[in-house]
C-alpha angles and dihedrals in degrees: 000000000000117000137180094253090058090049092050091049091051092048090052090053090047092050089051090057103274126127119287100209096100093047090050092050092048091049089058094045091050094046092234119187103160137036120199110209115209131173097235151345096279089061089048090053091051095047093047091047092053092046090052091049089054093049095248125145102203094186091055088050091056094253123135121192110212126193108209102194095244143354094266089067094063095096091053095047094043089053093050098043103026134062098315093048130023093352096233123156109255128222132162155141123264133192112232092236091054098045093107091062090052093048093052095040095050091045091053090049092048088235124148116255092217113100094045113108124201126227116206094235105342138315093273089055090052092050094048091050091047094052099033125236095269092057093047090052089052089055090049090053092047089053092053095248097119095110093049090047093050092047090050092052091055093058111114092237091058099048111114095006117131113265091240091059092045091054093048091052093044092057090060099045100088130046110260096009096103091050093049094048091044087070097036096053092048092048090054096052119109111232091257094049099066108124112250097242092053093042092048092048093055091045090054095057 
């Protein structure tokens, strides 16, 4: 039975230079109509968490969320999945600082720029601002990461930095932490707190 994880794995192999036949076959079997291009797995965790909160089954809707492993891969993935390749509709999130890569990549793939929503710094930044630093620290304590957070704050490079920036950096300091908190922060949001880029992305699917 085909599933989205198998499709994502095949797309990754295809993007790395492998054949695309299996990915193409899986896209048909899964009834895919849209691919959501994201920079990494923490963005994937956040998007899937919000979809679940809203009672949406993206796979059943023919939507596959694809982490690309970095913004500079967008041209490659857009070419494989968009108009020149599988012909899927493309959506995604983009960090403001990486927007130039998206613009060039989508232009090369002859893919529309609409449907790509820009985060001010990155999605973690958007989520921290939406929740507020005090609430994010409460989540860190509830997850048992207080000691690691306190140790991190005492590092010379962090002294005097705004709490918001400290938290954003902390989430990326340990393998898997950003992915775990990508889901946790989204699950904690009140309905009216969802950052606009993430909210607009889900609404566009």
